[in-house]
C-alpha positions as CSV (number, residue, x, y, z in Angstrom):
1,M,29.3,6.8,-55.8
2,D,29.4,3.0,-55.8
3,V,29.4,0.7,-58.8
4,Q,25.8,-0.4,-58.5
5,T,24.6,3.2,-58.3
6,E,26.6,4.1,-61.4
7,K,25.3,1.2,-63.3
8,L,21.7,2.1,-62.5
9,Q,22.2,5.7,-63.6
10,L,23.7,4.5,-66.9
11,I,20.8,2.1,-67.4
12,E,18.3,5.0,-66.9
13,Q,20.2,7.1,-69.4
14,L,20.3,4.3,-71.9
15,L,16.6,3.8,-71.6
16,R,15.9,7.5,-72.3
17,T,18.2,7.8,-75.4
18,N,17.0,7.3,-78.9
19,D,20.4,8.1,-80.5
20,M,21.5,5.0,-82.3
21,R,25.0,6.4,-82.7
22,V,25.4,6.7,-78.9
23,L,24.1,3.1,-78.4
24,A,26.4,1.8,-81.1
25,E,29.4,3.5,-79.5
26,I,28.5,2.1,-76.1
27,R,28.1,-1.4,-77.6
28,E,31.5,-1.1,-79.2
29,I,33.2,0.0,-76.0
30,L,31.6,-2.8,-74.0
31,S,32.6,-5.4,-76.6
32,K,36.2,-4.2,-76.5
33,T,36.4,-4.5,-72.8
34,I,34.8,-8.0,-72.8
35,N,36.7,-9.4,-75.7
36,P,39.6,-7.0,-76.5
37,V,41.8,-7.3,-79.6
38,V,45.1,-8.7,-78.6
39,G,46.9,-9.0,-81.9
40,Y,46.5,-9.2,-85.7
41,E,46.8,-11.9,-88.4
42,P,49.4,-11.3,-91.1
43,D,46.7,-9.9,-93.3
44,G,45.6,-7.4,-90.7
45,T,42.6,-9.2,-89.4
46,P,42.2,-8.6,-85.6
47,I,42.6,-11.4,-83.2
48,T,40.4,-11.1,-80.1
49,Q,41.3,-12.5,-76.7
50,Q,38.7,-15.3,-77.0
51,D,40.0,-16.2,-80.5
52,F,43.6,-16.3,-79.2
53,I,42.7,-18.5,-76.3
54,R,40.9,-20.9,-78.6
55,K,43.9,-21.1,-80.9
56,I,46.2,-21.9,-77.9
57,E,43.8,-24.5,-76.6
58,K,43.7,-26.1,-80.1
59,A,47.5,-26.1,-80.3
60,E,47.9,-27.6,-76.9
61,M,45.4,-30.4,-77.8
62,E,47.2,-31.1,-81.0
63,F,50.5,-31.3,-79.2
64,A,49.1,-33.6,-76.6
65,Q,47.9,-35.9,-79.4
66,G,51.4,-35.9,-80.9
67,N,50.4,-33.8,-83.9
68,Y,53.5,-31.7,-84.2
69,R,56.9,-31.6,-86.0
70,T,60.3,-31.2,-84.5
71,I,62.9,-28.8,-85.6
72,E,64.9,-31.7,-87.0
73,E,62.0,-32.6,-89.2
74,F,61.8,-29.0,-90.5
75,E,65.5,-28.9,-91.1
76,K,65.4,-32.1,-93.1
77,D,62.6,-30.7,-95.2
78,V,64.6,-27.5,-95.9
79,E,67.6,-29.6,-97.0
80,E,65.4,-31.4,-99.5
81,W,64.2,-28.2,-101.1
């Protein structure tokens, strides 16, 4: 069976179901494949692939704008504590 045929059969089954639990599970499965969790914040909050990419893009932009600190600057701060 090819992919298109499989999709059409799933669509037909979805149209016939009235079970919200089944629909919610399918939605969850699809959301995980489209935007999977790739990590967690220190507090346990999940980080999705899209969130992770946005954070990287923001960090790259800040770096390009010169908004960063060198290891020497951090070491100096530590010495002043």
